[in-house]
MIDREN-357725 format. One line per 10 residues: number of its first residue (from 0); their letters; for each residue x, y, z of N, C-alpha, C. Coordinates in pm, whole numbers, plus 50000, padded with zeros to 5 digits. Atoms other than C-alpha are relative to their C-alpha. Layout:
NUM) A) X/Y/Z/X/Y/Z/X/Y/Z | ... .
% end
This chain:
0) MSKVRVAFFD) 49888/49910/50024/39893/73227/16420/49991/50120/50093 | 50001/49890/49905/39993/73490/16680/49998/50134/49928 | 50009/49867/50058/39918/73854/16612/50129/50078/50022 | 49886/49910/49984/40187/74117/16559/49969/50099/50111 | 50020/49912/49885/40228/74316/16880/50053/50140/49967 | 49969/49862/50042/40224/74694/16821/49987/50094/50120 | 50003/49902/49891/40302/74981/17060/50016/50140/49943 | 49990/49859/50037/40265/75358/17033/50058/50078/50117 | 49936/49919/49897/40483/75606/17222/50008/50145/49954 | 49988/49859/50037/40517/75983/17235/50103/50069/50086 .
10) FACCEGCQLN) 49906/49914/49930/40779/76237/17328/49949/50143/49986 | 50046/49862/50009/40761/76615/17260/49914/50018/49875 | 50093/49991/50113/40451/76654/17041/49863/50041/50048 | 50139/49967/49965/40084/76745/17030/49912/49877/50004 | 50070/50129/50005/39981/76377/16987/49891/49995/49893 | 50099/49998/50107/39777/76470/16681/50014/49885/49903 | 49981/50113/50092/39932/76192/16473/49940/49872/50057 | 50063/50117/49938/39821/75929/16724/49848/50009/49992 | 50145/49981/50015/39472/76077/16717/49957/49967/49858 | 50034/50032/50139/39480/76044/16339/50000/49849/49977 .
20) VLNCEDKLLD) 50003/50146/50007/39561/75675/16382/49863/49950/50047 | 50130/50039/49948/39248/75638/16593/49888/50039/49905 | 50101/49955/50096/39056/75830/16326/49994/49915/49874 | 50008/50091/50115/39129/75553/16075/49873/49916/50004 | 50132/50059/49980/38806/75402/16215/49985/49861/49938 | 50029/50133/50052/38678/75114/15998/50124/49931/49944 | 49877/50059/50052/39018/75064/15833/50085/49946/50114 | 49925/50046/49884/39175/75034/16176/49942/49871/50055 | 50065/50123/49953/38920/74770/16271/50047/49879/49920 | 49950/50109/50084/39034/74559/15976/50143/49962/50040 .
30) ILNNIEIVNF) 49861/50025/49962/39397/74598/16082/50007/49926/50133 | 49999/50061/49868/39313/74494/16438/49978/49849/49996 | 50013/50145/50015/39230/74147/16306/50137/49932/49994 | 49867/50057/50019/39605/74104/16250/50104/50051/50099 | 49905/49947/49902/39767/74305/16529/49938/50003/50139 | 50043/49980/49861/39748/74337/16905/50071/50125/50051 | 49941/49877/49946/39802/74686/17043/50025/49979/50149 | 49963/50030/49862/39989/74648/17370/50041/50124/50078 | 49962/49876/49932/40082/75008/17447/49953/50117/49914 | 50054/49887/50077/39888/75317/17337/49928/50091/50100 .
40) REAMSEASDN) 50054/49918/49893/39834/75587/17599/49874/50076/49961 | 50118/49929/50048/39577/75767/17383/49874/49913/50004 | 50116/50087/50018/39354/75462/17370/49980/49897/50111 | 50012/50107/49902/39422/75228/17665/50090/50029/50120 | 49921/49980/49879/39556/75218/18019/50104/49891/50020 | 49905/50109/49988/39731/74881/17996/50126/50031/49919 | 49875/49978/50072/40095/74878/17885/50090/49878/50014 | 49909/50113/50001/40352/74616/17791/50128/50039/49927 | 49873/49978/50067/40719/74619/17693/50031/49890/49899 | 49982/50110/50096/40672/74313/17473/49926/50036/49871 .
50) YDIAFIEGSI) 50063/49960/50126/40609/74437/17119/50096/49977/49885 | 49922/50021/50122/40726/74382/16763/50027/50130/49926 | 49991/49873/50073/40657/74722/16605/49972/50115/50096 | 50021/49881/49918/40694/75055/16783/49983/50122/49910 | 50022/49871/50067/40547/75379/16647/50031/50110/50101 | 49963/49890/49909/40693/75697/16796/49960/50133/49939 | 50033/49862/50038/40545/76044/16776/50081/50094/50088 | 49933/49898/49921/40739/76351/16887/50151/50001/49986 | 49856/49984/50007/41093/76484/16890/50061/49987/50140 | 49928/50008/49874/41359/76454/17159/50047/50140/50038 .
60) TRECDIPRLK) 49965/49865/49956/41394/76780/17353/50057/50001/50141 | 49942/50011/49866/41524/76650/17688/50096/49881/50004 | 49904/50109/49988/41828/76441/17768/49943/49884/50081 | 50055/50105/49915/41627/76251/18028/49910/49904/49923 | 50085/50088/50081/41412/76104/17747/50080/49897/49922 | 49919/50088/50085/41703/75931/17575/50005/49856/50052 | 50003/50140/49953/41722/75622/17802/49869/49929/49967 | 50131/50060/50033/41349/75562/17750/49993/49967/49851 | 50000/50024/50144/41389/75597/17373/50087/49880/49964 | 49910/50111/50030/41683/75357/17365/49940/49867/50045 .
70) KIRENAKILI) 50067/50122/49954/41481/75103/17565/49893/49957/49901 | 50102/50031/50102/41198/75126/17311/50067/49937/49878 | 49927/50053/50116/41451/75069/17032/50048/49857/50026 | 49952/50134/49967/41593/74763/17210/49886/49898/49993 | 50114/50092/49994/41248/74609/17251/49935/49978/49863 | 50073/50005/50126/41121/74679/16898/50081/49933/49890 | 49938/50055/50119/41200/74468/16595/49999/50103/49887 | 50013/49893/50099/41079/74757/16378/49958/50127/50073 | 50035/49871/49940/41072/75123/16483/49964/50098/49888 | 50053/49911/50103/40867/75372/16282/49965/50135/50064 .
80) TLGSCSSIGG) 50037/49868/49950/40845/75747/16336/49864/50040/49943 | 50137/49965/50032/40500/75899/16325/49987/50152/49997 | 50020/49857/50012/40472/76253/16191/50129/50081/49992 | 49887/49911/50026/40698/76553/16137/50095/50013/50118 | 49913/49978/49885/40828/76599/16491/50099/49886/50017 | 49911/50114/49980/40969/76248/16517/50084/49971/49876 | 49931/50034/50125/41072/76220/16150/50105/50103/49958 | 49907/49896/50047/41239/76557/16081/50024/50110/50104 | 49984/49897/49897/41228/76755/16407/49878/50087/50018 | 50127/49929/49996/40913/76945/16317/50008/50139/50062 .
90) VNAIKNNFDL) 50008/49864/49947/40796/77269/16474/50082/50016/50127 | 49921/49989/49878/40979/77188/16797/50141/50051/49973 | 49862/49963/50032/41311/77246/16619/50015/50148/49965 | 49989/49856/50025/41228/77613/16553/50087/50064/50108 | 49923/49941/49891/41384/77683/16893/50151/49985/49978 | 49858/50020/50027/41716/77555/16756/50063/50121/49931 | 49951/49881/50068/41744/77883/16563/50034/50114/50097 | 49980/49895/49901/41771/78080/16888/50093/49953/50111 | 49920/50035/49883/41994/78092/17192/49912/49925/50099 | 50083/50087/49917/41869/77814/17418/49964/50066/50134 .
100) EDVRNEVYGN) 50030/49933/49874/41892/78026/17732/49889/50104/49981 | 50107/49905/50029/41676/78293/17569/49866/49928/49986 | 50121/50079/50014/41424/78023/17479/49946/49960/50137 | 50043/50042/49866/41415/77896/17838/49938/50116/50077 | 50054/49882/49931/41360/78248/17971/49865/50040/49944 | 50125/49960/50064/41084/78319/17718/49887/49905/50034 | 50105/50101/49980/40895/77994/17773/49966/49980/50148 | 50022/50040/49861/40943/77923/18142/50015/50115/50101 | 49984/49888/49909/41034/78261/18292/50079/49964/50124 | 49926/50027/49877/41139/78242/18655/49987/49856/50049 .
110) QKDYFETTLA) 50012/50143/49967/41042/77873/18659/50095/49914/49916 | 49920/50071/50099/41305/77779/18400/50088/49890/50060 | 49911/50100/49940/41525/77585/18643/49928/49871/50034 | 50076/50121/49970/41245/77336/18700/49974/49914/49877 | 50032/50072/50124/41222/77230/18335/50125/49981/49916 | 49887/50030/50086/41488/77056/18130/49961/50021/49854 | 50024/49988/50143/41514/77146/17764/50135/50007/49928 | 49880/49997/50082/41777/77089/17496/49958/50028/49855 | 50033/49983/50140/41797/77134/17119/49910/49885/49955 | 50094/50102/50047/41512/76946/16948/50064/49916/49891 .
120) RPIDAVVKVD) 49943/50093/50097/41609/76637/16746/49895/49900/49956 | 50085/50111/50043/41424/76384/16533/50050/49870/50062 | 49966/50126/49934/41427/76026/16657/50127/49938/49944 | 49883/50066/50058/41691/75905/16411/50131/50072/50029 | 49878/49937/49953/41938/76154/16557/50051/49932/50126 | 49965/50067/49874/41942/75932/16866/50010/49849/49983 | 50001/50145/50020/41854/75576/16758/49968/49969/49854 | 50029/50045/50136/41816/75377/16437/49848/49996/49979 | 50141/50002/50040/41480/75426/16263/49986/49916/49873 | 50017/50087/50116/41350/75168/16017/49917/50066/49890 .
130) YKIYGCPIHR) 50086/49933/50098/41075/75370/15847/49947/50130/50060 | 50056/49873/49956/40932/75721/15863/49866/50024/49932 | 50127/49954/50055/40572/75830/15819/49995/50150/50024 | 49987/49855/49991/40586/76201/15745/49863/50068/50010 | 50123/49920/50002/40331/76481/15780/49965/50059/50135 | 50047/49934/49878/40171/76714/16033/49854/50042/49981 | 49974/50134/49946/39957/76530/16105/50025/49901/49887 | 49982/50103/50101/40020/76201/15928/49874/49986/49914 | 50110/50029/50091/39802/76104/15634/49947/49862/50036 | 50054/50127/49951/39570/75829/15754/50016/49887/49900 .
140) EEFVRIITSL) 49990/50104/50102/39570/75641/15425/50143/49949/49988 | 49860/50041/50008/39950/75638/15425/50035/49909/50117 | 49977/50086/49883/39959/75493/15777/49945/49861/49975 | 50062/50130/50027/39720/75216/15675/50080/49924/49896 | 49923/50067/50106/39920/75142/15361/50131/49943/50052 | 49870/50044/49950/40250/75118/15546/49988/49883/50096 | 50013/50110/49905/40132/74899/15830/49947/49875/49931 | 50049/50115/50075/39945/74676/15583/50114/49931/49926 | 49884/50057/50069/40266/74630/15383/50087/49921/50096 | 49917/50069/49901/40458/74537/15696/49937/49869/50044 .
150) LAGQQPYIPN) 50069/50122/49959/40195/74284/15801/50005/49893/49891 | 49991/50094/50112/40221/74128/15455/50144/49958/49972 | 49860/50034/50018/40599/74102/15491/50065/50073/49884 | 49948/49924/50113/40658/74364/15222/50069/50127/50047 | 49932/49874/49972/40884/74669/15212/49903/50115/49975 | 50091/49888/50023/40667/74979/15263/50057/50099/49900 | 49959/49899/50097/40677/75235/14985/49996/50137/50067 | 49992/49864/49945/40796/75575/15112/50033/50094/49885 | 49976/49911/50115/40763/75847/14843/50126/50083/50016 | 49881/49915/49998/41077/76039/14751/50001/50091/49877 .
160) HPVCVECKLK) 50014/49903/50107/40944/76272/14482/49919/50118/50056 | 50063/49881/49942/40806/76625/14531/49848/50002/49987 | 50146/49982/49998/40449/76726/14605/49949/50049/49865 | 50041/49949/50132/40440/76898/14264/49951/49887/49909 | 50043/50113/50082/40407/76554/14104/49854/49966/50029 | 50139/50030/49962/40086/76488/14299/49906/50111/49956 | 50083/49889/50047/39956/76834/14213/49967/49985/49852 | 50020/50015/50144/40004/76769/13840/49907/49882/49970 | 50088/50115/50020/39837/76428/13867/49854/50035/50030 | 50136/49957/49964/39536/76604/14020/49952/50118/49915 .
170) DNFCVFDKGM) 50033/49883/50083/39540/76884/13761/49971/50124/50084 | 50018/49883/49914/39566/77139/14042/50054/50126/49931 | 49950/49870/50046/39605/77505/13955/50120/50036/50085 | 49877/49972/49925/39960/77602/14054/49982/50125/50086 | 50022/49887/49909/39943/77825/14360/50105/50108/49983 | 49905/49894/50033/40257/78008/14245/49932/50105/49913 | 50071/49907/50089/40029/78160/13981/49896/50083/50074 | 50090/49921/49917/39809/78285/14265/50077/50100/50085 | 49918/49909/49922/40100/78480/14410/50049/49943/50131 | 49955/50064/49877/40177/78227/14683/50142/49946/49984 .
180) TCLGPLTRAG) 49868/50062/49999/40520/78094/14780/49984/49858/50053 | 50032/50140/49969/40485/77717/14775/50128/49919/50018 | 49886/50088/49976/40724/77453/14911/49987/49866/49929 | 50025/50126/50070/40585/77180/14686/50115/49948/49915 | 49890/50050/50082/40890/77166/14454/50109/49928/50080 | 49896/50060/49916/41108/77059/14749/49948/49891/50092 | 50055/50082/49893/40872/76871/14978/49964/49860/49954 | 50028/50142/50028/40836/76493/14989/49850/49976/49986 | 50141/50030/50026/40507/76370/14843/49951/49888/50093 | 50061/50107/49922/40269/76119/14998/49871/50041/50066 .
190) CGARCPSEGN) 50122/49949/49936/39990/76341/15127/49888/50021/49899 | 50101/49973/50102/39805/76364/14796/49986/50148/49970 | 50001/49854/50020/39899/76734/14771/49882/50062/50073 | 50116/49959/49919/39654/76802/15051/49978/50150/50001 | 50018/49855/49989/39717/77175/15095/49974/50069/49866 | 50029/49936/50130/39744/77282/14728/49865/49959/49942 | 50130/50044/50051/39434/77076/14649/49885/50080/50060 | 50100/49915/49936/39246/77304/14890/50025/50148/49974 | 49975/49861/50037/39389/77619/14733/50106/50070/50083 | 49894/49941/49918/39667/77674/14988/50136/49956/49947 .
200) YCVGCRGMVD) 49867/50042/50041/40044/77648/14942/50049/49884/50088 | 49940/50108/49923/40244/77345/15055/50089/50062/50108 | 49927/49941/49888/40387/77422/15401/50127/49922/50033 | 49876/50073/49980/40665/77162/15382/50004/49911/50121 | 50002/50077/49875/40551/76951/15676/50059/49860/49986 | 49943/50133/50019/40687/76631/15520/50151/50004/49977 | 49856/49989/50016/41040/76765/15484/50043/49992/49855 | 49947/49992/50136/41263/76783/15181/50029/49863/49941 | 49962/50122/50070/41308/76509/14923/50151/49982/50011 | 49858/50029/49980/41647/76339/14939/50090/50074/49901 .
210) EPEVNAHFDI) 49920/49935/50103/41772/76486/14612/49914/50102/49923 | 50084/49899/50067/41587/76809/14523/50060/50045/49869 | 49956/49948/50130/41605/76936/14167/50029/50149/50017 | 49964/49863/49962/41791/77250/14268/49993/50096/49881 | 50000/49909/50116/41839/77398/13920/49858/50032/49953 | 50140/49978/50040/41473/77349/13829/49929/50090/50101 | 50063/49918/49897/41375/77504/14161/50041/50146/49986 | 49956/49863/50021/41587/77812/14094/49929/50062/49880 | 50075/49951/50116/41412/77843/13757/49861/50046/50042 | 50134/49963/49951/41077/77850/13938/50008/50131/50078 .
220) LKKYNLSIDD) 49985/49879/49919/41199/78112/14186/50021/50122/49910 | 49974/49889/50092/41329/78327/13901/49874/50041/49926 | 50124/49973/50074/41001/78296/13710/49904/50085/50082 | 50097/49930/49915/40803/78426/14008/50065/50109/50086 | 49930/49891/49931/41060/78685/14125/50014/49974/50150 | 49979/50039/49861/41133/78498/14448/50147/49970/50023 | 49863/50034/49964/41459/78441/14632/50001/49872/50082 | 49990/50120/49920/41589/78137/14811/49964/50029/50145 | 50037/49963/49863/41536/78327/15138/49849/49993/50021 | 50145/50011/49990/41163/78339/15064/49958/49856/50031 .
230) IKNKFEIYYS) 50028/50141/49979/41165/77960/15057/50054/49954/50135 | 49935/50046/49877/41406/77907/15345/49921/50042/50123 | 50075/49952/49883/41203/78119/15586/49876/49917/50025 | 50119/50084/49984/40892/77911/15521/50039/49857/50039 | 49959/50138/49976/41083/77583/15528/50044/49979/50145 | 49951/50013/49863/41218/77657/15877/49890/49964/50099 | 50109/50035/49908/40874/77599/16030/50009/49853/50038 | 49993/50143/49972/40913/77223/15999/50140/49942/49985 | 49873/50060/50041/41269/77174/15875/50121/50068/50064 | 49890/49925/49938/41480/77383/16114/50115/49910/50043 .
240) YYRKKFENIY) 49892/50090/49958/41673/77079/16236/50100/49979/49887 | 49914/50022/50117/41811/77039/15883/50033/50131/49928 | 49975/49869/50060/41870/77409/15824/50134/50004/49926 | 49868/49998/50064/42241/77361/15748/50002/49914/49875 | 50008/50086/50118/42166/77076/15508/49936/50077/49885 | 50069/49920/50102/41924/77301/15319/50094/50106/49943 | 49912/49892/50044/42175/77586/15305/50116/49945/49918 | 49886/50058/50072/42459/77360/15193/49961/49958/49859 | 50045/50043/50132/42256/77217/14905/49989/50118/49905 | 50023/49884/50088/42167/77561/14771/50124/50087/49984 .
250) NAR) 49876/49924/50013/42502/77724/14842/50097/49931/49904 | 49911/50076/50088/42671/77447/14643/49966/50016/49853 | 50042/49986/50141/42482/77538/14327/50095/50091/49924 .
% end
């Protein structure tokens, strides 16, 4: 039986999610019994355009990258985004909150004409995406679970409930009670409540759940004397691409 051919690609990103794939170590070795990696710049020099599954890290911030992305989509039977930048725009989309010419001047100075840059977009703003693996960086166990499901011909489970659920399952002390402003009530679970479990607040790197419990969230904000602006400002670190979506949901209340 032939192995499933897998490729990894990157656009605007730090490549930390791909490094986390390599850090799967012994679990990755088990997976390699069933797949053949044919393109992975972080790990090999050889490259092939013949693959079944494509993983993409990074957001689209240049128009010149779109033809390459569309070619990857054409070649892949399944396309999966890897991490916050490719899945929701990530930190790259912070620049979308500012005038693009000001951004170019600040970043590139008098060299700005040599570098193309546009508004940052997640991959599914350009091409169809089959599955998303969220996080900054991705959670290694989640990556293994998703690719294992695909190899077994099963639909991968992508969580769509808030991080607060995972916190309660772990009996974590609520960081709101520590005086922190946490994004856990809005953020998609799947990381095992990594940050709150270490005593920090959820930074929202996995993006917002599809249908947030807005009324319950306002109750939390009221309890701790917080405003929606306190949450929005923190959420913009990873979720700036969907800023209008966030505002529309809360303005509609």
